[in-house]
N, CA, C, O and the ligand as a Tripos MOL2 file, in Angstrom:
@<TRIPOS>MOLECULE
protein
  305   303    77     0     0
PROTEIN
NO_CHARGES

@<TRIPOS>ATOM
      1 N          55.3480  121.4260   53.2200 N.3       1 MET1
      2 CA         55.2470  119.9690   53.2550 C.3       1 MET1
      3 C          53.9480  119.5660   53.9270 C.2       1 MET1
      4 O          53.9580  118.9370   54.9860 O.2       1 MET1
      5 N          52.8660  119.9150   53.3340 N.am      2 THR2
      6 CA         51.5870  119.5870   53.9600 C.3       2 THR2
      7 C          50.7540  118.6890   53.0610 C.2       2 THR2
      8 O          49.5280  118.6570   53.1660 O.2       2 THR2
      9 N          51.4240  117.9620   52.1790 N.am      3 ASP3
     10 CA         50.6550  117.1310   51.2580 C.3       3 ASP3
     11 C          50.4250  115.7230   51.7850 C.2       3 ASP3
     12 O          49.8300  114.8940   51.0950 O.2       3 ASP3
     13 N          50.8830  115.4430   52.9880 N.am      4 THR4
     14 CA         50.5660  114.1510   53.5960 C.3       4 THR4
     15 C          49.0960  114.1530   54.0060 C.2       4 THR4
     16 O          48.6270  115.0930   54.6470 O.2       4 THR4
     17 N          48.3770  113.1050   53.6360 N.am      5 PRO5
     18 CA         46.9660  113.0500   54.0540 C.3       5 PRO5
     19 C          46.8510  113.1520   55.5760 C.2       5 PRO5
     20 O          47.6680  112.6100   56.3200 O.2       5 PRO5
     21 N          45.8430  113.8420   55.9980 N.am      6 ARG6
     22 CA         45.6780  114.0990   57.4230 C.3       6 ARG6
     23 C          45.6410  112.8130   58.2430 C.2       6 ARG6
     24 O          46.2650  112.7110   59.2990 O.2       6 ARG6
     25 N          44.9140  111.8600   57.7430 N.am      7 ALA7
     26 CA         44.7650  110.6060   58.4910 C.3       7 ALA7
     27 C          46.1090  109.9110   58.6400 C.2       7 ALA7
     28 O          46.4230  109.3620   59.6970 O.2       7 ALA7
     29 N          46.8860  109.9390   57.5890 N.am      8 LEU8
     30 CA         48.1710  109.2610   57.6150 C.3       8 LEU8
     31 C          49.1100  109.9640   58.5770 C.2       8 LEU8
     32 O          49.8480  109.3180   59.3210 O.2       8 LEU8
     33 N          49.0810  111.2980   58.5610 N.am      9 ARG9
     34 CA         49.9470  112.0400   59.4520 C.3       9 ARG9
     35 C          49.6160  111.7270   60.9010 C.2       9 ARG9
     36 O          50.4930  111.6470   61.7600 O.2       9 ARG9
     37 N          48.3310  111.5530   61.1440 N.am     10 ARG10
     38 CA         47.9320  111.2830   62.5150 C.3      10 ARG10
     39 C          48.4340  109.9120   62.9600 C.2      10 ARG10
     40 O          48.8390  109.7340   64.1090 O.2      10 ARG10
     41 N          48.4070  108.9630   62.0590 N.am     11 ILE11
     42 CA         48.9070  107.6280   62.3810 C.3      11 ILE11
     43 C          50.4040  107.6550   62.6350 C.2      11 ILE11
     44 O          50.9060  107.0460   63.5800 O.2      11 ILE11
     45 N          51.1010  108.3750   61.7720 N.am     12 LEU12
     46 CA         52.5510  108.3750   61.8650 C.3      12 LEU12
     47 C          53.0230  109.2210   63.0340 C.2      12 LEU12
     48 O          54.1450  109.0580   63.5130 O.2      12 LEU12
     49 N          52.1850  110.1040   63.4820 N.am     13 GLY13
     50 CA         52.5770  110.9910   64.5700 C.3      13 GLY13
     51 C          52.6060  110.2750   65.8930 C.2      13 GLY13
     52 O          52.2390  109.1030   65.9870 O.2      13 GLY13
     53 N          53.0400  110.9750   66.9110 N.am     14 PRO14
     54 CA         53.1250  110.3730   68.2380 C.3      14 PRO14
     55 C          51.7390  110.1520   68.8330 C.2      14 PRO14
     56 O          50.7570  110.7470   68.3890 O.2      14 PRO14
     57 N          51.6740  109.3080   69.8200 N.am     15 GLY15
     58 CA         50.3920  109.0600   70.4680 C.3      15 GLY15
     59 C          49.7100  107.8510   69.8880 C.2      15 GLY15
     60 O          50.0590  107.3840   68.8040 O.2      15 GLY15
     61 N          48.7520  107.3530   70.6030 N.am     16 GLU16
     62 CA         48.0810  106.1230   70.2140 C.3      16 GLU16
     63 C          46.6450  106.4030   69.8350 C.2      16 GLU16
     64 O          45.7520  105.5940   70.0880 O.2      16 GLU16
     65 N          46.4320  107.5390   69.2360 N.am     17 GLN17
     66 CA         45.0640  107.9130   68.9080 C.3      17 GLN17
     67 C          44.4440  106.8980   67.9490 C.2      17 GLN17
     68 O          45.0270  106.5380   66.9260 O.2      17 GLN17
     69 N          43.2660  106.4580   68.3060 N.am     18 GLU18
     70 CA         42.6180  105.4560   67.4700 C.3      18 GLU18
     71 C          41.9680  106.1100   66.2630 C.2      18 GLU18
     72 O          41.4890  107.2430   66.3200 O.2      18 GLU18
     73 N          41.9670  105.3620   65.1720 N.am     19 LEU19
     74 CA         41.4020  105.8800   63.9350 C.3      19 LEU19
     75 C          39.8850  105.7820   63.9600 C.2      19 LEU19
     76 O          39.2990  104.9980   64.7060 O.2      19 LEU19
     77 N          39.2820  106.5900   63.1330 N.am     20 SER20
     78 CA         37.8620  106.3790   62.8680 C.3      20 SER20
     79 C          37.7530  105.2890   61.8030 C.2      20 SER20
     80 O          38.7350  104.9620   61.1370 O.2      20 SER20
     81 N          36.5550  104.7310   61.6490 N.am     21 CYS21
     82 CA         36.3580  103.6970   60.6430 C.3      21 CYS21
     83 C          36.6810  104.2380   59.2510 C.2      21 CYS21
     84 O          37.2320  103.5320   58.4070 O.2      21 CYS21
     85 N          36.3360  105.4760   59.0350 N.am     22 GLU22
     86 CA         36.5680  106.0690   57.7230 C.3      22 GLU22
     87 C          38.0600  106.1250   57.4180 C.2      22 GLU22
     88 O          38.4930  105.7910   56.3150 O.2      22 GLU22
     89 N          38.8270  106.5450   58.3960 N.am     23 GLU23
     90 CA         40.2750  106.6310   58.2170 C.3      23 GLU23
     91 C          40.8820  105.2470   58.0780 C.2      23 GLU23
     92 O          41.7810  105.0190   57.2690 O.2      23 GLU23
     93 N          40.3790  104.3480   58.8700 N.am     24 CYS24
     94 CA         40.8500  102.9740   58.8210 C.3      24 CYS24
     95 C          40.6330  102.3930   57.4310 C.2      24 CYS24
     96 O          41.5160  101.7600   56.8510 O.2      24 CYS24
     97 N          39.4350  102.6290   56.9180 N.am     25 PHE25
     98 CA         39.0710  102.0960   55.6110 C.3      25 PHE25
     99 C          39.9630  102.6700   54.5200 C.2      25 PHE25
    100 O          40.3570  101.9700   53.5870 O.2      25 PHE25
    101 N          40.2730  103.9520   54.6520 N.am     26 GLU26
    102 CA         41.1100  104.6340   53.6720 C.3      26 GLU26
    103 C          42.5000  104.0230   53.6130 C.2      26 GLU26
    104 O          43.1230  103.9670   52.5530 O.2      26 GLU26
    105 N          42.9780  103.5680   54.7610 N.am     27 LEU27
    106 CA         44.3570  103.1090   54.8640 C.3      27 LEU27
    107 C          44.4790  101.5930   54.7850 C.2      27 LEU27
    108 O          45.5790  101.0400   54.7740 O.2      27 LEU27
    109 N          43.3310  100.9380   54.7310 N.am     28 LEU28
    110 CA         43.3390   99.4810   54.8040 C.3      28 LEU28
    111 C          44.1080   98.8570   53.6350 C.2      28 LEU28
    112 O          44.8310   97.8770   53.8090 O.2      28 LEU28
    113 N          43.9450   99.4310   52.4560 N.am     29 ASP29
    114 CA         44.6490   98.9340   51.2720 C.3      29 ASP29
    115 C          46.1520   98.8870   51.4920 C.2      29 ASP29
    116 O          46.8030   97.8680   51.2620 O.2      29 ASP29
    117 N          46.6890  100.0200   51.9460 N.am     30 SER30
    118 CA         48.1380  100.1100   52.1560 C.3      30 SER30
    119 C          48.5780   99.1520   53.2460 C.2      30 SER30
    120 O          49.6230   98.5070   53.1520 O.2      30 SER30
    121 N          47.7570   99.0740   54.2800 N.am     31 TYR31
    122 CA         48.0690   98.2050   55.4100 C.3      31 TYR31
    123 C          48.1640   96.7500   54.9620 C.2      31 TYR31
    124 O          49.1120   96.0400   55.2990 O.2      31 TYR31
    125 N          47.1760   96.3280   54.2080 N.am     32 VAL32
    126 CA         47.1360   94.9450   53.7320 C.3      32 VAL32
    127 C          48.2690   94.6720   52.7410 C.2      32 VAL32
    128 O          48.8430   93.5830   52.7270 O.2      32 VAL32
    129 N          48.5810   95.6640   51.9210 N.am     33 ASP33
    130 CA         49.7030   95.5120   50.9970 C.3      33 ASP33
    131 C          51.0040   95.2510   51.7620 C.2      33 ASP33
    132 O          51.7980   94.3900   51.3850 O.2      33 ASP33
    133 N          51.2010   95.9980   52.8220 N.am     34 LEU34
    134 CA         52.3980   95.8180   53.6440 C.3      34 LEU34
    135 C          52.4250   94.4190   54.2290 C.2      34 LEU34
    136 O          53.4410   93.7250   54.1840 O.2      34 LEU34
    137 N          51.2840   94.0200   54.7810 N.am     35 GLU35
    138 CA         51.2090   92.6890   55.3880 C.3      35 GLU35
    139 C          51.5130   91.5970   54.3730 C.2      35 GLU35
    140 O          52.2620   90.6600   54.6510 O.2      35 GLU35
    141 N          50.9240   91.7330   53.2040 N.am     36 ALA36
    142 CA         51.1140   90.7270   52.1680 C.3      36 ALA36
    143 C          52.5560   90.6990   51.6980 C.2      36 ALA36
    144 O          53.0550   89.6660   51.2510 O.2      36 ALA36
    145 N          53.2230   91.8430   51.8020 N.am     37 ALA37
    146 CA         54.6180   91.9230   51.3740 C.3      37 ALA37
    147 C          55.5640   91.4350   52.4630 C.2      37 ALA37
    148 O          56.7810   91.4100   52.2740 O.2      37 ALA37
    149 N          55.0020   91.0490   53.5980 N.am     38 GLY38
    150 CA         55.8220   90.5230   54.6800 C.3      38 GLY38
    151 C          56.4300   91.6070   55.5470 C.2      38 GLY38
    152 O          57.2940   91.3360   56.3810 O.2      38 GLY38
    153 N          55.9740   92.8410   55.3470 N.am     39 VAL39
    154 CA         56.4510   93.9390   56.1750 C.3      39 VAL39
    155 C          55.6740   93.9320   57.4960 C.2      39 VAL39
    156 O          54.5270   93.4890   57.5450 O.2      39 VAL39
    157 N          56.2980   94.4190   58.5450 N.am     40 ASP40
    158 CA         55.5950   94.5280   59.8150 C.3      40 ASP40
    159 C          54.6460   95.7150   59.7590 C.2      40 ASP40
    160 O          54.9960   96.8400   60.1150 O.2      40 ASP40
    161 N          53.4350   95.4270   59.3000 N.am     41 ALA41
    162 CA         52.4700   96.4960   59.0780 C.3      41 ALA41
    163 C          52.0750   97.1770   60.3840 C.2      41 ALA41
    164 O          51.8260   98.3820   60.4190 O.2      41 ALA41
    165 N          52.0220   96.4060   61.4330 N.am     42 GLY42
    166 CA         51.6450   96.9730   62.7190 C.3      42 GLY42
    167 C          52.6260   98.0350   63.1840 C.2      42 GLY42
    168 O          52.2640   98.9770   63.8900 O.2      42 GLY42
    169 N          53.8800   97.8620   62.7720 N.am     43 GLN43
    170 CA         54.8910   98.8330   63.1540 C.3      43 GLN43
    171 C          54.8880  100.0120   62.1880 C.2      43 GLN43
    172 O          55.0850  101.1610   62.5820 O.2      43 GLN43
    173 N          54.6630   99.7040   60.9250 N.am     44 ALA44
    174 CA         54.6670  100.7580   59.9170 C.3      44 ALA44
    175 C          53.4740  101.6970   60.0970 C.2      44 ALA44
    176 O          53.5850  102.9020   59.8710 O.2      44 ALA44
    177 N          52.3460  101.1440   60.4990 N.am     45 MET45
    178 CA         51.1430  101.9470   60.6730 C.3      45 MET45
    179 C          50.5040  101.6300   62.0210 C.2      45 MET45
    180 O          49.4920  100.9340   62.0880 O.2      45 MET45
    181 N          51.0920  102.1380   63.0760 N.am     46 PRO46
    182 CA         50.7170  101.7400   64.4400 C.3      46 PRO46
    183 C          49.2640  102.0420   64.8150 C.2      46 PRO46
    184 O          48.7240  101.4230   65.7320 O.2      46 PRO46
    185 N          48.6360  102.9740   64.1250 N.am     47 GLY47
    186 CA         47.2780  103.3340   64.5100 C.3      47 GLY47
    187 C          46.2350  102.3170   64.0660 C.2      47 GLY47
    188 O          45.1210  102.2930   64.5890 O.2      47 GLY47
    189 N          46.5990  101.4790   63.1010 N.am     48 MET48
    190 CA         45.6160  100.5800   62.5150 C.3      48 MET48
    191 C          45.2370   99.4460   63.4560 C.2      48 MET48
    192 O          44.0630   99.1160   63.6210 O.2      48 MET48
    193 N          46.2260   98.8780   64.0480 N.am     49 TRP49
    194 CA         46.0300   97.6510   64.8060 C.3      49 TRP49
    195 C          45.0230   97.8010   65.9420 C.2      49 TRP49
    196 O          44.1180   96.9780   66.0820 O.2      49 TRP49
    197 N          45.1770   98.8500   66.7550 N.am     50 PRO50
    198 CA         44.2030   99.0170   67.8400 C.3      50 PRO50
    199 C          42.7750   99.1480   67.3220 C.2      50 PRO50
    200 O          41.8280   98.6740   67.9490 O.2      50 PRO50
    201 N          42.6380   99.7820   66.1940 N.am     51 HIS51
    202 CA         41.2830   99.9360   65.6630 C.3      51 HIS51
    203 C          40.7310   98.6010   65.1810 C.2      51 HIS51
    204 O          39.5710   98.2750   65.4330 O.2      51 HIS51
    205 N          41.5510   97.8420   64.4970 N.am     52 LEU52
    206 CA         41.1050   96.5340   64.0000 C.3      52 LEU52
    207 C          40.7320   95.6180   65.1620 C.2      52 LEU52
    208 O          39.7930   94.8270   65.0700 O.2      52 LEU52
    209 N          41.4790   95.7360   66.2530 N.am     53 LEU53
    210 CA         41.1660   94.9070   67.4250 C.3      53 LEU53
    211 C          39.8150   95.2770   68.0180 C.2      53 LEU53
    212 O          39.0680   94.4220   68.4950 O.2      53 LEU53
    213 N          39.5200   96.5750   67.9780 N.am     54 GLY54
    214 CA         38.3120   97.0240   68.6510 C.3      54 GLY54
    215 C          37.1110   97.1540   67.7500 C.2      54 GLY54
    216 O          36.0200   97.4800   68.2180 O.2      54 GLY54
    217 N          37.2880   96.9060   66.4550 N.am     55 CYS55
    218 CA         36.2020   97.1480   65.5180 C.3      55 CYS55
    219 C          36.0010   95.9440   64.6020 C.2      55 CYS55
    220 O          36.7070   95.7980   63.6050 O.2      55 CYS55
    221 N          35.0450   95.0860   64.9330 N.am     56 PRO56
    222 CA         34.8120   93.8610   64.1540 C.3      56 PRO56
    223 C          34.5250   94.1390   62.6870 C.2      56 PRO56
    224 O          34.9170   93.3600   61.8190 O.2      56 PRO56
    225 N          33.8500   95.2330   62.4070 N.am     57 ALA57
    226 CA         33.5070   95.5370   61.0130 C.3      57 ALA57
    227 C          34.7660   95.7450   60.1840 C.2      57 ALA57
    228 O          34.8950   95.2030   59.0860 O.2      57 ALA57
    229 N          35.6870   96.5320   60.7160 N.am     58 CYS58
    230 CA         36.9220   96.7950   59.9960 C.3      58 CYS58
    231 C          37.8160   95.5610   59.9830 C.2      58 CYS58
    232 O          38.5370   95.3250   59.0130 O.2      58 CYS58
    233 N          37.7740   94.7800   61.0470 N.am     59 ALA59
    234 CA         38.5670   93.5590   61.1010 C.3      59 ALA59
    235 C          38.0980   92.5910   60.0160 C.2      59 ALA59
    236 O          38.9130   91.9450   59.3570 O.2      59 ALA59
    237 N          36.7920   92.4960   59.8380 N.am     60 ASP60
    238 CA         36.2350   91.6570   58.7760 C.3      60 ASP60
    239 C          36.7110   92.1330   57.4150 C.2      60 ASP60
    240 O          37.1370   91.3480   56.5680 O.2      60 ASP60
    241 N          36.6240   93.4330   57.2340 N.am     61 GLU61
    242 CA         37.0340   94.0460   55.9740 C.3      61 GLU61
    243 C          38.5100   93.7560   55.7110 C.2      61 GLU61
    244 O          38.9150   93.4520   54.5890 O.2      61 GLU61
    245 N          39.2840   93.8590   56.7610 N.am     62 HIS62
    246 CA         40.7230   93.6040   56.6710 C.3      62 HIS62
    247 C          41.0030   92.1560   56.2730 C.2      62 HIS62
    248 O          41.8250   91.8930   55.3960 O.2      62 HIS62
    249 N          40.3190   91.2310   56.9200 N.am     63 ASP63
    250 CA         40.5320   89.8140   56.6200 C.3      63 ASP63
    251 C          40.1950   89.5090   55.1700 C.2      63 ASP63
    252 O          40.9270   88.8040   54.4740 O.2      63 ASP63
    253 N          39.0700   90.0580   54.7340 N.am     64 ALA64
    254 CA         38.6300   89.8060   53.3660 C.3      64 ALA64
    255 C          39.6340   90.3630   52.3580 C.2      64 ALA64
    256 O          39.9620   89.7290   51.3550 O.2      64 ALA64
    257 N          40.1000   91.5530   52.6580 N.am     65 LEU65
    258 CA         41.0360   92.2140   51.7550 C.3      65 LEU65
    259 C          42.3670   91.4740   51.7040 C.2      65 LEU65
    260 O          42.9640   91.3150   50.6390 O.2      65 LEU65
    261 N          42.8200   91.0260   52.8620 N.am     66 LEU66
    262 CA         44.0890   90.2960   52.9380 C.3      66 LEU66
    263 C          43.9930   88.9940   52.1520 C.2      66 LEU66
    264 O          44.9190   88.6060   51.4390 O.2      66 LEU66
    265 N          42.8590   88.3360   52.2980 N.am     67 GLU67
    266 CA         42.6160   87.1000   51.5620 C.3      67 GLU67
    267 C          42.7170   87.3610   50.0570 C.2      67 GLU67
    268 O          43.3360   86.6060   49.3070 O.2      67 GLU67
    269 N          42.0950   88.4400   49.6580 N.am     68 LEU68
    270 CA         42.0430   88.8230   48.2570 C.3      68 LEU68
    271 C          43.4370   89.0900   47.7110 C.2      68 LEU68
    272 O          43.8040   88.6090   46.6380 O.2      68 LEU68
    273 N          44.2010   89.8580   48.4610 N.am     69 VAL69
    274 CA         45.5470   90.2270   48.0270 C.3      69 VAL69
    275 C          46.4310   88.9960   47.9420 C.2      69 VAL69
    276 O          47.2410   88.8640   47.0240 O.2      69 VAL69
    277 N          46.2720   88.0950   48.9030 N.am     70 ARG70
    278 CA         47.1130   86.9000   48.9090 C.3      70 ARG70
    279 C          46.7410   85.9770   47.7700 C.2      70 ARG70
    280 O          47.6180   85.3890   47.1380 O.2      70 ARG70
    281 N          45.4570   85.8420   47.4990 N.am     71 ASP71
    282 CA         45.0100   85.0540   46.3540 C.3      71 ASP71
    283 C          45.6010   85.6280   45.0790 C.2      71 ASP71
    284 O          46.0950   84.9050   44.2140 O.2      71 ASP71
    285 N          45.5350   86.9360   44.9910 N.am     72 ASP72
    286 CA         46.0090   87.6400   43.8150 C.3      72 ASP72
    287 C          47.4810   87.3780   43.5940 C.2      72 ASP72
    288 O          47.9180   87.1850   42.4600 O.2      72 ASP72
    289 N          48.2500   87.3700   44.6710 N.am     73 GLU73
    290 CA         49.6880   87.1680   44.5370 C.3      73 GLU73
    291 C          50.0090   85.7300   44.1860 C.2      73 GLU73
    292 O          50.9570   85.4490   43.4530 O.2      73 GLU73
    293 N          49.2050   84.8240   44.7200 N.am     74 ARG74
    294 CA         49.4230   83.4170   44.4030 C.3      74 ARG74
    295 C          49.1870   83.1380   42.9330 C.2      74 ARG74
    296 O          49.8560   82.2870   42.3460 O.2      74 ARG74
    297 N          48.2480   83.8400   42.3370 N.am     75 SER75
    298 CA         47.8730   83.5430   40.9650 C.3      75 SER75
    299 C          48.7980   84.2290   39.9650 C.2      75 SER75
    300 O          48.6370   84.0610   38.7560 O.2      75 SER75
    301 N          49.7560   84.9920   40.4560 N.am     76 ARG76
    302 CA         50.6650   85.6660   39.5490 C.3      76 ARG76
    303 C          51.8860   84.8170   39.2370 C.2      76 ARG76
    304 O          52.7580   85.2450   38.4800 O.2      76 ARG76
    305 ZN         36.2070  100.4680   62.2300 Zn       77 ZN77
@<TRIPOS>BOND
     1     1     2 1
     2     2     3 1
     3     3     4 2
     4     3     5 am
     5     5     6 1
     6     6     7 1
     7     7     8 2
     8     7     9 am
     9     9    10 1
    10    10    11 1
    11    11    12 2
    12    11    13 am
    13    13    14 1
    14    14    15 1
    15    15    16 2
    16    15    17 am
    17    17    18 1
    18    18    19 1
    19    19    20 2
    20    19    21 am
    21    21    22 1
    22    22    23 1
    23    23    24 2
    24    23    25 am
    25    25    26 1
    26    26    27 1
    27    27    28 2
    28    27    29 am
    29    29    30 1
    30    30    31 1
    31    31    32 2
    32    31    33 am
    33    33    34 1
    34    34    35 1
    35    35    36 2
    36    35    37 am
    37    37    38 1
    38    38    39 1
    39    39    40 2
    40    39    41 am
    41    41    42 1
    42    42    43 1
    43    43    44 2
    44    43    45 am
    45    45    46 1
    46    46    47 1
    47    47    48 2
    48    47    49 am
    49    49    50 1
    50    50    51 1
    51    51    52 2
    52    51    53 am
    53    53    54 1
    54    54    55 1
    55    55    56 2
    56    55    57 am
    57    57    58 1
    58    58    59 1
    59    59    60 2
    60    59    61 am
    61    61    62 1
    62    62    63 1
    63    63    64 2
    64    63    65 am
    65    65    66 1
    66    66    67 1
    67    67    68 2
    68    67    69 am
    69    69    70 1
    70    70    71 1
    71    71    72 2
    72    71    73 am
    73    73    74 1
    74    74    75 1
    75    75    76 2
    76    75    77 am
    77    77    78 1
    78    78    79 1
    79    79    80 2
    80    79    81 am
    81    81    82 1
    82    82    83 1
    83    83    84 2
    84    83    85 am
    85    85    86 1
    86    86    87 1
    87    87    88 2
    88    87    89 am
    89    89    90 1
    90    90    91 1
    91    91    92 2
    92    91    93 am
    93    93    94 1
    94    94    95 1
    95    95    96 2
    96    95    97 am
    97    97    98 1
    98    98    99 1
    99    99   100 2
   100    99   101 am
   101   101   102 1
   102   102   103 1
   103   103   104 2
   104   103   105 am
   105   105   106 1
   106   106   107 1
   107   107   108 2
   108   107   109 am
   109   109   110 1
   110   110   111 1
   111   111   112 2
   112   111   113 am
   113   113   114 1
   114   114   115 1
   115   115   116 2
   116   115   117 am
   117   117   118 1
   118   118   119 1
   119   119   120 2
   120   119   121 am
   121   121   122 1
   122   122   123 1
   123   123   124 2
   124   123   125 am
   125   125   126 1
   126   126   127 1
   127   127   128 2
   128   127   129 am
   129   129   130 1
   130   130   131 1
   131   131   132 2
   132   131   133 am
   133   133   134 1
   134   134   135 1
   135   135   136 2
   136   135   137 am
   137   137   138 1
   138   138   139 1
   139   139   140 2
   140   139   141 am
   141   141   142 1
   142   142   143 1
   143   143   144 2
   144   143   145 am
   145   145   146 1
   146   146   147 1
   147   147   148 2
   148   147   149 am
   149   149   150 1
   150   150   151 1
   151   151   152 2
   152   151   153 am
   153   153   154 1
   154   154   155 1
   155   155   156 2
   156   155   157 am
   157   157   158 1
   158   158   159 1
   159   159   160 2
   160   159   161 am
   161   161   162 1
   162   162   163 1
   163   163   164 2
   164   163   165 am
   165   165   166 1
   166   166   167 1
   167   167   168 2
   168   167   169 am
   169   169   170 1
   170   170   171 1
   171   171   172 2
   172   171   173 am
   173   173   174 1
   174   174   175 1
   175   175   176 2
   176   175   177 am
   177   177   178 1
   178   178   179 1
   179   179   180 2
   180   179   181 am
   181   181   182 1
   182   182   183 1
   183   183   184 2
   184   183   185 am
   185   185   186 1
   186   186   187 1
   187   187   188 2
   188   187   189 am
   189   189   190 1
   190   190   191 1
   191   191   192 2
   192   191   193 am
   193   193   194 1
   194   194   195 1
   195   195   196 2
   196   195   197 am
   197   197   198 1
   198   198   199 1
   199   199   200 2
   200   199   201 am
   201   201   202 1
   202   202   203 1
   203   203   204 2
   204   203   205 am
   205   205   206 1
   206   206   207 1
   207   207   208 2
   208   207   209 am
   209   209   210 1
   210   210   211 1
   211   211   212 2
   212   211   213 am
   213   213   214 1
   214   214   215 1
   215   215   216 2
   216   215   217 am
   217   217   218 1
   218   218   219 1
   219   219   220 2
   220   219   221 am
   221   221   222 1
   222   222   223 1
   223   223   224 2
   224   223   225 am
   225   225   226 1
   226   226   227 1
   227   227   228 2
   228   227   229 am
   229   229   230 1
   230   230   231 1
   231   231   232 2
   232   231   233 am
   233   233   234 1
   234   234   235 1
   235   235   236 2
   236   235   237 am
   237   237   238 1
   238   238   239 1
   239   239   240 2
   240   239   241 am
   241   241   242 1
   242   242   243 1
   243   243   244 2
   244   243   245 am
   245   245   246 1
   246   246   247 1
   247   247   248 2
   248   247   249 am
   249   249   250 1
   250   250   251 1
   251   251   252 2
   252   251   253 am
   253   253   254 1
   254   254   255 1
   255   255   256 2
   256   255   257 am
   257   257   258 1
   258   258   259 1
   259   259   260 2
   260   259   261 am
   261   261   262 1
   262   262   263 1
   263   263   264 2
   264   263   265 am
   265   265   266 1
   266   266   267 1
   267   267   268 2
   268   267   269 am
   269   269   270 1
   270   270   271 1
   271   271   272 2
   272   271   273 am
   273   273   274 1
   274   274   275 1
   275   275   276 2
   276   275   277 am
   277   277   278 1
   278   278   279 1
   279   279   280 2
   280   279   281 am
   281   281   282 1
   282   282   283 1
   283   283   284 2
   284   283   285 am
   285   285   286 1
   286   286   287 1
   287   287   288 2
   288   287   289 am
   289   289   290 1
   290   290   291 1
   291   291   292 2
   292   291   293 am
   293   293   294 1
   294   294   295 1
   295   295   296 2
   296   295   297 am
   297   297   298 1
   298   298   299 1
   299   299   300 2
   300   299   301 am
   301   301   302 1
   302   302   303 1
   303   303   304 2
@<TRIPOS>SUBSTRUCTURE
     1 MET1         2 RESIDUE 1 A MET
     2 THR2         6 RESIDUE 1 A THR
     3 ASP3        10 RESIDUE 1 A ASP
     4 THR4        14 RESIDUE 1 A THR
     5 PRO5        18 RESIDUE 1 A PRO
     6 ARG6        22 RESIDUE 1 A ARG
     7 ALA7        26 RESIDUE 1 A ALA
     8 LEU8        30 RESIDUE 1 A LEU
     9 ARG9        34 RESIDUE 1 A ARG
    10 ARG10       38 RESIDUE 1 A ARG
    11 ILE11       42 RESIDUE 1 A ILE
    12 LEU12       46 RESIDUE 1 A LEU
    13 GLY13       50 RESIDUE 1 A GLY
    14 PRO14       54 RESIDUE 1 A PRO
    15 GLY15       58 RESIDUE 1 A GLY
    16 GLU16       62 RESIDUE 1 A GLU
    17 GLN17       66 RESIDUE 1 A GLN
    18 GLU18       70 RESIDUE 1 A GLU
    19 LEU19       74 RESIDUE 1 A LEU
    20 SER20       78 RESIDUE 1 A SER
    21 CYS21       82 RESIDUE 1 A CYS
    22 GLU22       86 RESIDUE 1 A GLU
    23 GLU23       90 RESIDUE 1 A GLU
    24 CYS24       94 RESIDUE 1 A CYS
    25 PHE25       98 RESIDUE 1 A PHE
    26 GLU26      102 RESIDUE 1 A GLU
    27 LEU27      106 RESIDUE 1 A LEU
    28 LEU28      110 RESIDUE 1 A LEU
    29 ASP29      114 RESIDUE 1 A ASP
    30 SER30      118 RESIDUE 1 A SER
    31 TYR31      122 RESIDUE 1 A TYR
    32 VAL32      126 RESIDUE 1 A VAL
    33 ASP33      130 RESIDUE 1 A ASP
    34 LEU34      134 RESIDUE 1 A LEU
    35 GLU35      138 RESIDUE 1 A GLU
    36 ALA36      142 RESIDUE 1 A ALA
    37 ALA37      146 RESIDUE 1 A ALA
    38 GLY38      150 RESIDUE 1 A GLY
    39 VAL39      154 RESIDUE 1 A VAL
    40 ASP40      158 RESIDUE 1 A ASP
    41 ALA41      162 RESIDUE 1 A ALA
    42 GLY42      166 RESIDUE 1 A GLY
    43 GLN43      170 RESIDUE 1 A GLN
    44 ALA44      174 RESIDUE 1 A ALA
    45 MET45      178 RESIDUE 1 A MET
    46 PRO46      182 RESIDUE 1 A PRO
    47 GLY47      186 RESIDUE 1 A GLY
    48 MET48      190 RESIDUE 1 A MET
    49 TRP49      194 RESIDUE 1 A TRP
    50 PRO50      198 RESIDUE 1 A PRO
    51 HIS51      202 RESIDUE 1 A HIS
    52 LEU52      206 RESIDUE 1 A LEU
    53 LEU53      210 RESIDUE 1 A LEU
    54 GLY54      214 RESIDUE 1 A GLY
    55 CYS55      218 RESIDUE 1 A CYS
    56 PRO56      222 RESIDUE 1 A PRO
    57 ALA57      226 RESIDUE 1 A ALA
    58 CYS58      230 RESIDUE 1 A CYS
    59 ALA59      234 RESIDUE 1 A ALA
    60 ASP60      238 RESIDUE 1 A ASP
    61 GLU61      242 RESIDUE 1 A GLU
    62 HIS62      246 RESIDUE 1 A HIS
    63 ASP63      250 RESIDUE 1 A ASP
    64 ALA64      254 RESIDUE 1 A ALA
    65 LEU65      258 RESIDUE 1 A LEU
    66 LEU66      262 RESIDUE 1 A LEU
    67 GLU67      266 RESIDUE 1 A GLU
    68 LEU68      270 RESIDUE 1 A LEU
    69 VAL69      274 RESIDUE 1 A VAL
    70 ARG70      278 RESIDUE 1 A ARG
    71 ASP71      282 RESIDUE 1 A ASP
    72 ASP72      286 RESIDUE 1 A ASP
    73 GLU73      290 RESIDUE 1 A GLU
    74 ARG74      294 RESIDUE 1 A ARG
    75 SER75      298 RESIDUE 1 A SER
    76 ARG76      302 RESIDUE 1 A ARG
    77 ZN77       305 GROUP 0 **** ****
């Protein structure tokens, strides 16, 4: 059972290890999808939030993506 992506396993695992921007970016899609679906994304992917708080670049990317996803859902 080693087919879980490394970055994801690290997020789901214990500890509050912060993600790198690369890992954050990789997971941002899923994170935003959860948020848009009304799921508690911060709980589902605990490693993301601390990084977004500390990294303006990724936070910007997150905001833009969330906007996009929400627009997309509204137009459906
Ligand atoms: Zn970052």
